[in-house]
C-alpha positions as CSV (number, residue, x, y, z in Angstrom):
1,X,1.5,10.4,-43.2
2,X,-1.2,12.0,-45.4
3,X,-2.6,15.5,-44.8
4,X,-6.0,14.2,-43.7
5,X,-4.3,11.8,-41.2
6,X,-2.2,14.7,-39.9
7,X,-5.4,16.9,-39.5
8,X,-7.2,14.1,-37.7
9,X,-4.2,13.6,-35.4
10,X,-4.1,17.3,-34.7
11,X,-7.8,17.4,-33.9
12,X,-7.4,14.3,-31.6
13,X,-4.6,16.1,-29.7
14,X,-6.7,19.3,-29.4
15,X,-9.8,17.5,-28.1
16,X,-7.8,15.5,-25.5
17,X,-7.6,16.7,-21.9
18,X,-4.9,14.1,-21.0
19,X,-1.2,14.6,-21.4
20,X,0.3,18.0,-22.0
21,X,-0.2,18.9,-25.7
22,X,-4.0,18.8,-25.8
23,X,-4.6,21.2,-22.9
24,X,-1.7,23.5,-24.0
25,X,-3.0,23.6,-27.5
26,X,-6.4,24.7,-26.2
27,X,-4.9,27.5,-24.2
28,X,-2.5,28.5,-27.0
29,X,-5.5,28.8,-29.4
30,X,-6.7,31.6,-27.1
31,X,-3.2,33.0,-26.9
32,X,-3.0,33.0,-30.6
33,X,-6.3,34.8,-30.9
34,X,-5.2,37.3,-28.2
35,X,-2.0,38.0,-30.0
36,X,-3.7,38.6,-33.4
37,X,-6.4,40.7,-31.8
38,X,-3.9,42.6,-29.7
39,X,-1.6,43.4,-32.5
40,X,-4.6,44.3,-34.8
41,X,-5.9,46.6,-32.0
42,X,-2.5,48.2,-31.5
43,X,-2.3,49.2,-35.1
44,X,-5.4,51.3,-34.4
45,X,-4.6,52.4,-30.9
46,X,-1.2,53.9,-31.6
47,X,-3.0,56.2,-34.0
48,X,-5.7,57.2,-31.5
49,X,-3.8,57.8,-28.3
50,X,-0.7,60.0,-27.7
51,X,2.5,58.6,-26.1
52,X,1.7,60.3,-22.8
53,X,-1.6,58.4,-22.5
54,X,0.1,55.1,-23.1
55,X,2.8,56.1,-20.6
56,X,0.3,56.8,-17.8
57,X,-1.7,53.6,-18.7
58,X,1.6,51.5,-18.6
59,X,2.5,53.2,-15.3
60,X,-0.8,52.3,-13.6
61,X,-0.8,48.8,-14.9
62,X,2.8,48.4,-13.7
63,X,1.7,49.4,-10.1
64,X,-1.1,46.8,-10.5
65,X,1.3,44.1,-11.5
66,X,3.7,44.9,-8.6
67,X,0.8,44.7,-6.1
68,X,-0.8,41.6,-7.6
69,X,1.1,39.0,-5.6
70,X,0.6,40.9,-2.3
71,X,-3.2,41.1,-2.3
72,X,-3.8,37.3,-2.3
73,X,-0.6,36.4,-0.4
74,X,-0.3,33.8,-3.3
75,X,-2.7,31.4,-1.5
76,X,-4.4,30.8,-4.8
77,X,-1.5,28.5,-5.8
78,X,-2.6,26.1,-3.1
79,X,-5.6,25.2,-5.2
80,X,-3.5,22.8,-7.2
81,X,-1.7,21.3,-4.2
82,X,-4.8,20.6,-2.1
83,X,-5.5,16.8,-1.6
84,X,-9.2,17.1,-2.6
85,X,-11.8,19.4,-4.0
86,X,-13.1,20.5,-0.6
87,X,-9.7,21.7,0.5
88,X,-9.2,23.3,-2.9
89,X,-12.5,25.2,-2.5
90,X,-11.4,26.5,0.9
91,X,-8.2,27.7,-0.7
92,X,-10.3,29.4,-3.3
93,X,-12.2,31.3,-0.6
94,X,-9.0,32.0,1.4
95,X,-7.3,33.6,-1.6
96,X,-10.5,35.5,-2.7
97,X,-11.2,36.9,0.8
98,X,-7.6,38.1,1.2
99,X,-7.8,39.7,-2.3
100,X,-11.0,41.6,-1.5
101,X,-9.8,42.8,2.0
102,X,-6.3,43.9,1.0
103,X,-7.3,45.4,-2.3
104,X,-10.0,47.6,-0.7
105,X,-7.6,48.5,2.1
106,X,-5.4,50.3,-0.5
107,X,-8.0,53.0,-0.5
108,X,-6.6,54.1,2.8
109,X,-3.4,55.2,0.9
110,X,-5.3,57.4,-1.6
111,X,-4.8,60.6,0.5
112,X,-1.1,60.2,-0.2
113,X,-1.7,60.0,-4.0
114,X,-0.5,63.6,-4.6
115,X,2.8,62.9,-2.8
116,X,3.3,59.7,-4.8
117,X,2.6,61.6,-8.1
118,X,4.9,64.4,-7.1
119,X,7.7,61.9,-6.5
120,X,7.5,60.9,-10.2
121,X,7.0,64.5,-11.3
122,X,3.6,64.1,-13.0
123,X,0.4,65.2,-11.3
124,X,-1.8,63.2,-13.8
125,X,-0.7,60.0,-12.0
126,X,-2.7,60.9,-8.9
127,X,-5.9,61.2,-11.0
128,X,-6.0,57.4,-11.8
129,X,-4.7,55.8,-8.6
130,X,-8.3,55.1,-7.5
131,X,-8.8,52.5,-10.3
132,X,-6.0,50.2,-9.0
133,X,-8.0,48.4,-6.3
134,X,-10.9,47.3,-8.6
135,X,-8.4,46.2,-11.3
136,X,-6.6,44.1,-8.7
137,X,-9.8,42.5,-7.5
138,X,-11.1,41.5,-11.0
139,X,-7.6,40.3,-12.1
140,X,-7.1,38.1,-9.0
141,X,-10.6,36.7,-9.1
142,X,-10.2,35.9,-12.8
143,X,-6.9,34.1,-12.2
144,X,-8.1,32.3,-9.1
145,X,-11.1,31.0,-11.2
146,X,-8.8,29.9,-14.0
147,X,-6.8,27.9,-11.5
148,X,-10.0,26.3,-10.2
149,X,-11.0,25.4,-13.8
150,X,-7.5,24.1,-14.6
151,X,-7.6,21.9,-11.6
152,X,-10.7,20.2,-13.0
153,X,-9.0,20.3,-16.4
154,X,-11.6,22.5,-18.0
155,X,-9.0,24.1,-20.2
156,X,-11.5,24.9,-23.0
157,X,-13.4,27.2,-20.6
158,X,-10.3,28.9,-19.6
159,X,-9.5,29.5,-23.2
160,X,-13.0,31.0,-23.9
161,X,-12.6,33.4,-21.0
162,X,-9.3,34.6,-22.3
163,X,-10.7,35.2,-25.8
164,X,-13.6,37.1,-24.3
165,X,-11.2,39.3,-22.3
166,X,-9.1,40.1,-25.4
167,X,-12.1,41.0,-27.5
168,X,-13.9,43.1,-25.0
169,X,-10.7,45.0,-23.9
170,X,-9.6,45.7,-27.4
171,X,-13.0,46.9,-28.5
172,X,-13.5,49.3,-25.5
173,X,-10.0,50.7,-25.9
174,X,-10.6,51.5,-29.5
175,X,-14.1,52.9,-28.8
176,X,-12.7,55.1,-26.0
177,X,-10.0,56.4,-28.3
178,X,-12.5,57.8,-30.7
179,X,-14.2,59.7,-27.9
180,X,-11.1,61.0,-26.0
181,X,-7.3,60.8,-26.2
182,X,-7.0,60.6,-22.4
183,X,-5.9,57.2,-20.8
184,X,-9.5,56.6,-19.7
185,X,-10.3,54.4,-22.6
186,X,-7.2,52.3,-22.1
187,X,-7.7,51.8,-18.4
188,X,-11.5,51.1,-18.5
189,X,-10.9,48.8,-21.5
190,X,-8.4,46.8,-19.3
191,X,-10.8,46.7,-16.4
192,X,-14.0,45.8,-18.2
193,X,-12.1,43.2,-20.3
194,X,-11.3,41.3,-17.1
195,X,-14.8,41.6,-15.9
196,X,-16.1,40.0,-19.1
197,X,-13.7,37.1,-18.7
198,X,-15.1,36.5,-15.2
199,X,-18.7,36.5,-16.4
200,X,-18.0,33.9,-19.1
201,X,-17.2,31.2,-16.4
202,X,-18.9,32.7,-13.3
203,X,-21.7,30.2,-13.2
204,X,-19.5,27.2,-13.7
205,X,-17.0,28.3,-11.1
206,X,-19.7,29.1,-8.5
207,X,-21.4,25.7,-9.1
208,X,-18.1,23.8,-8.8
209,X,-17.1,25.6,-5.6
210,X,-20.6,25.2,-4.1
211,X,-20.5,21.4,-4.8
212,X,-17.1,21.1,-3.1
213,X,-18.5,23.0,-0.1
214,X,-21.7,21.1,0.1
215,X,-21.0,20.3,3.7
216,X,-20.5,24.0,4.5
217,X,-17.5,26.3,5.0
218,X,-15.2,25.4,7.8
219,X,-13.3,28.2,9.6
220,X,-11.1,25.5,11.1
221,X,-10.3,24.2,7.6
222,X,-9.4,27.8,6.4
223,X,-7.1,28.2,9.4
224,X,-5.5,24.8,8.8
225,X,-4.8,25.6,5.1
226,X,-3.5,29.0,6.0
227,X,-1.0,27.4,8.4
228,X,-0.3,24.3,6.3
229,X,0.7,26.5,3.3
230,X,2.3,29.3,5.3
231,X,5.3,29.1,3.0
232,X,3.3,30.8,0.3
233,X,2.8,34.1,2.2
234,X,6.2,33.9,3.8
235,X,8.3,33.0,0.8
236,X,6.2,32.6,-2.4
237,X,4.5,36.0,-2.1
238,X,7.7,38.0,-1.4
239,X,9.4,36.1,-4.2
240,X,6.6,36.8,-6.6
241,X,6.5,40.4,-5.4
242,X,10.2,40.9,-6.0
243,X,10.0,39.1,-9.4
244,X,7.2,41.3,-10.6
245,X,8.9,44.4,-9.2
246,X,12.0,43.5,-11.2
247,X,9.8,43.1,-14.3
248,X,7.9,46.3,-13.9
249,X,10.6,48.4,-12.3
250,X,11.8,49.8,-15.8
251,X,8.4,51.6,-16.1
252,X,8.8,53.3,-12.7
253,X,12.5,54.2,-13.3
254,X,11.8,55.6,-16.7
255,X,9.0,57.7,-15.3
256,X,11.2,59.0,-12.5
257,X,14.3,59.8,-14.5
258,X,12.7,60.7,-17.9
259,X,9.0,61.1,-18.6
260,X,5.7,59.4,-19.2
261,X,6.3,59.9,-22.9
262,X,9.4,57.7,-22.6
263,X,7.4,55.2,-20.6
264,X,4.9,55.2,-23.5
265,X,7.6,54.3,-26.1
266,X,9.0,51.6,-23.8
267,X,5.6,50.2,-23.1
268,X,4.9,49.6,-26.7
269,X,8.2,47.8,-27.1
270,X,7.4,45.8,-24.0
271,X,3.9,44.9,-25.0
272,X,4.7,44.0,-28.6
273,X,7.3,41.5,-27.5
274,X,6.8,40.4,-23.9
275,X,3.0,40.4,-23.5
276,X,2.3,37.7,-26.3
277,X,5.2,35.6,-24.9
278,X,3.9,36.0,-21.4
279,X,0.4,34.9,-22.5
280,X,2.0,31.8,-24.1
281,X,4.0,31.2,-20.9
282,X,0.8,31.6,-18.8
283,X,-1.0,29.0,-21.0
284,X,1.9,26.6,-20.8
285,X,2.4,27.3,-17.1
286,X,-1.2,26.5,-16.2
287,X,-1.0,23.1,-17.7
288,X,2.5,22.5,-16.5
289,X,1.5,23.3,-12.9
290,X,-1.2,20.6,-13.0
291,X,1.0,18.0,-14.7
292,X,4.1,18.8,-12.7
293,X,2.3,18.0,-9.4
294,X,1.3,14.6,-10.8
295,X,4.7,14.0,-12.3
296,X,6.5,14.8,-9.1
297,X,4.4,12.2,-7.3
298,X,5.1,9.7,-10.1
299,X,8.8,10.4,-10.4
300,X,8.7,11.7,-14.0
301,X,9.2,15.4,-13.3
302,X,12.5,15.6,-15.1
303,X,10.9,14.3,-18.3
304,X,8.1,16.8,-18.6
305,X,10.3,19.7,-17.4
306,X,12.8,19.1,-20.1
307,X,10.0,19.0,-22.7
308,X,8.3,22.1,-21.5
309,X,11.6,24.0,-21.4
310,X,12.3,23.0,-25.0
311,X,8.8,24.1,-26.1
312,X,9.1,27.4,-24.4
313,X,12.4,28.1,-26.1
314,X,10.9,27.1,-29.4
315,X,7.9,29.4,-29.1
316,X,9.9,32.4,-27.9
317,X,13.0,32.1,-30.1
318,X,12.1,33.5,-33.5
319,X,9.9,36.5,-32.4
320,X,12.7,37.6,-30.1
321,X,15.6,37.1,-32.4
322,X,13.9,38.7,-35.4
323,X,13.2,41.8,-33.3
324,X,16.9,41.9,-32.4
325,X,17.8,41.9,-36.1
326,X,15.0,44.2,-37.4
327,X,13.1,45.8,-34.5
328,X,13.2,49.4,-35.7
329,X,12.1,48.6,-39.2
330,X,9.3,46.3,-38.1
331,X,7.9,48.9,-35.7
332,X,8.3,51.6,-38.4
333,X,6.1,49.6,-40.8
334,X,3.5,48.3,-38.4
335,X,3.0,51.3,-36.0
336,X,4.3,54.2,-38.0
337,X,7.5,56.2,-38.0
338,X,6.6,57.9,-34.7
339,X,7.1,54.6,-32.9
340,X,10.4,53.5,-34.5
341,X,12.1,54.4,-31.2
342,X,10.0,51.7,-29.6
343,X,11.6,49.2,-32.1
344,X,15.1,50.4,-31.0
345,X,14.1,49.8,-27.4
346,X,12.7,46.4,-28.2
347,X,16.0,45.4,-29.9
348,X,17.9,46.2,-26.7
349,X,15.4,44.4,-24.4
350,X,15.0,41.2,-26.5
351,X,17.5,38.9,-24.8
352,X,16.1,39.7,-21.3
353,X,12.6,39.1,-22.6
354,X,13.6,35.7,-24.1
355,X,15.0,34.4,-20.8
356,X,12.1,35.9,-18.8
357,X,9.5,34.2,-21.1
358,X,11.2,30.8,-20.6
359,X,11.9,31.1,-16.9
360,X,8.5,32.4,-15.7
361,X,6.4,29.3,-16.5
362,X,9.2,27.0,-15.1
363,X,9.1,28.9,-11.8
364,X,6.1,26.8,-10.9
365,X,8.7,24.2,-9.9
366,X,9.4,26.2,-6.8
367,X,5.8,25.6,-5.7
368,X,5.7,22.0,-6.8
369,X,8.8,21.1,-5.0
370,X,8.0,23.6,-2.1
371,X,11.4,25.3,-2.5
372,X,10.0,28.8,-1.9
373,X,13.1,29.9,0.0
374,X,15.2,29.3,-3.1
375,X,12.7,31.2,-5.2
376,X,12.9,34.2,-2.9
377,X,16.7,34.1,-3.0
378,X,16.9,34.0,-6.8
379,X,14.2,36.6,-7.3
380,X,15.9,38.9,-4.7
381,X,19.2,38.6,-6.5
382,X,17.5,39.4,-9.8
383,X,15.9,42.5,-8.3
384,X,19.2,43.8,-6.9
385,X,21.0,43.3,-10.2
386,X,18.2,44.8,-12.3
387,X,17.5,47.7,-10.0
388,X,21.2,48.6,-9.8
389,X,21.5,48.7,-13.6
390,X,18.4,50.7,-14.0
391,X,19.1,53.3,-11.4
392,X,22.7,53.8,-12.5
393,X,21.6,54.0,-16.2
394,X,18.8,56.4,-15.3
395,X,21.1,58.7,-13.4
396,X,23.2,59.1,-16.5
397,X,20.3,60.5,-18.5
398,X,20.9,58.0,-21.3
399,X,17.8,55.9,-22.0
400,X,19.5,53.4,-24.3
401,X,22.3,52.8,-21.8
402,X,19.6,52.2,-19.1
403,X,18.0,49.5,-21.3
404,X,21.4,47.9,-22.1
405,X,22.2,47.5,-18.4
406,X,18.7,46.2,-17.8
407,X,19.2,43.5,-20.5
408,X,22.6,42.5,-19.4
409,X,21.7,42.1,-15.8
410,X,18.3,40.6,-16.4
411,X,19.5,38.1,-18.9
412,X,22.3,36.8,-16.7
413,X,20.1,36.4,-13.6
414,X,17.2,34.9,-15.6
415,X,19.5,32.4,-17.3
416,X,20.9,31.5,-13.9
417,X,17.4,31.0,-12.6
418,X,16.6,28.6,-15.5
419,X,19.6,26.5,-14.7
420,X,18.7,26.3,-11.0
421,X,15.1,25.3,-11.9
422,X,16.2,22.6,-14.4
423,X,18.7,21.2,-11.9
424,X,16.1,21.1,-9.2
425,X,14.0,19.0,-11.6
426,X,17.1,16.8,-12.2
427,X,17.4,17.8,-15.9
428,X,21.0,17.5,-17.3
429,X,22.7,20.8,-18.3
430,X,23.3,19.6,-21.8
431,X,19.6,19.1,-22.2
432,X,19.1,22.7,-21.1
433,X,21.6,24.1,-23.6
434,X,20.6,21.9,-26.6
435,X,17.3,23.7,-27.6
436,X,19.0,27.1,-27.9
437,X,21.7,25.7,-30.2
438,X,19.2,23.8,-32.3
439,X,16.8,26.7,-32.8
440,X,19.6,29.1,-33.4
441,X,20.8,27.0,-36.3
442,X,17.3,26.5,-37.7
443,X,16.5,30.2,-37.6
444,X,19.9,31.4,-38.9
445,X,19.2,31.5,-42.6
446,X,16.0,33.5,-42.2
447,X,17.6,35.9,-39.7
448,X,20.4,36.4,-42.1
449,X,18.0,37.1,-44.9
450,X,16.1,39.6,-42.7
451,X,19.3,41.3,-41.8
452,X,20.1,41.7,-45.5
453,X,16.7,43.1,-46.1
454,X,17.3,45.7,-43.4
455,X,20.4,46.9,-45.3
456,X,19.0,46.9,-48.8
457,X,15.2,47.2,-48.8
458,X,12.2,49.1,-47.1
459,X,10.6,48.4,-43.7
460,X,7.7,46.8,-45.5
461,X,9.9,44.2,-47.2
462,X,11.8,43.6,-44.0
463,X,8.6,42.9,-42.1
464,X,7.4,40.6,-44.9
465,X,10.7,38.6,-44.8
466,X,10.5,38.4,-41.1
467,X,7.0,37.0,-41.2
468,X,7.8,34.5,-43.9
469,X,10.9,33.5,-41.9
470,X,8.8,33.0,-38.7
471,X,6.3,30.8,-40.5
472,X,9.0,28.8,-42.1
473,X,10.8,28.3,-38.8
474,X,7.5,27.3,-37.2
475,X,6.7,24.8,-39.9
476,X,10.2,23.3,-40.0
477,X,10.2,22.7,-36.2
478,X,6.6,21.4,-36.1
479,X,7.2,18.8,-38.8
480,X,10.8,17.9,-37.9
481,X,9.8,17.2,-34.3
482,X,6.5,15.5,-35.1
483,X,4.4,17.9,-33.0
484,X,1.3,17.1,-35.1
485,X,1.6,13.4,-34.5
486,X,-0.6,11.9,-31.8
487,X,2.2,9.7,-30.3
488,X,-0.3,7.8,-28.1
489,X,-1.3,6.0,-31.3
490,X,2.2,5.1,-32.3
491,X,3.5,1.6,-31.6
492,X,6.9,2.9,-30.6
493,X,7.1,5.9,-28.3
494,X,9.5,8.7,-28.8
495,X,11.7,9.5,-25.7
496,X,9.5,12.5,-25.3
497,X,6.3,10.6,-25.2
498,X,5.7,11.6,-21.6
499,X,4.6,14.9,-23.1
């Protein structure tokens, strides 16, 4: 196939809203931009803000993340499951109304802010607790709107909103850093970034919801949907809450046993590795949720689940493994010697982050199959294992032991969760294991070369070798697996043509 033919094929895939690859490619384009802008911004931000400001910012955002499932009771997920647009619009209102009410209700707890801050041993925490409700409101509204647009397959608009969020957030954070080294610029940048994402699609979302509600809002319908999908607040919300608590608990434990400065180092390690992968996972998960509902009805859920799992492993594999090999050197070169400790932390966390990045988008299967009780059970087990390791490690006063216990426990439970999800979708175990073996073999030469560079050369050369290795790994997989071929145009379909 000629280069021009490959390019036309790629453009055809990108423009298409059918299948899996076109919508995912649209959302991944925004994710790619977000990653580049985010990394570029971080190179500046780490030279503007001290570790303690990052630590307080990470702490507040962790509280936001933990509370996020609670404020909407996860009713937003019913947008995808509703039988028609009118029901989906009522689900939109139900989730939005709960978000507003429960988020604003958190202000009743502000008088206890000093007690909360004293528990973690830092009075500065109480200063910024007031910003949590507005951040929760804008994040939830933005996510609910994205689900509405995804239901109508307006993935391009979702992509533009995410790119606007990244641009605005990064710009305000950098601008704030030139004015003050306090966490104000970081927190306001995060908040205003989400507001900008809302404004990009506000008119389209309002018009779509208004059309669906042309016959008026029905309180009876809202009540029916709240009862019909009661599994979401009873099981999905607690499961999501426990899952997010497990993910964000390290920030709280490190703040309690150590300091906000330690949280700042950990946060940079977490953000450099997990945040880009979580953005990729969110992009894949949005499309997967839409297609999985259809596939479950058509009896093809196993096919697309196997494909999505394979793609998630592919996208996460090299970034995670290269950090395991050369994390301290890469952080040293990119962020400066001050942040080399973050690279050491990232090395310890890498396996946990790999399995988390793969498992999170696949967890949509619990909703598709309405197996929320299983989701809650697995997430609760994960919380117990992770919390036990973190608390024991923290009590020893050894940060690295704490992270090692986090990774061991988190990796085991997340791997177990992946197996459960794949078996629920009726995917064979050998198909679950195969991608890890394949990508390990393909990446091995470049990882070995990166490891050799760690021993014999400077952090700059190590980073260069890692980047070249990542590009080479990406290109080899893309061409060997025919990811640029529009298979719909081929006379003979590959077994993965359901993609």
